[in-house]
C-alpha positions, 0 to 999 in steps of 0.5 A: 348230726341230729339238730336236737342233739346239736342244741342240746349239746351246745351248753356242754361245748360252750361252757368251760366248767372243769374239775378239780382232782388232787390239784390237776385241773381239766375241762374235759369230761369228769372221769368215771369212779371205776369202784363205785361203778363196778359195785353199782353194776355187780348189785344190779347183776344180782338183782336180775339173778334174784329175779330169774331165780324167782321166776323159775320157782314160779314156773316150776310150781 
């Protein structure tokens, strides 16, 4: 393990911060909201497609 990573992750390792979802308590990493993540990815993909189309129009002109 890299030394810098070790020191950076020390706080996460020893600080037991949990979360509570639907009365289920856990100290593991918080789960990712899959629906919200999918919307972000879809928005990014549509932005990339729009940029590529704009580049093609500039090159064609």
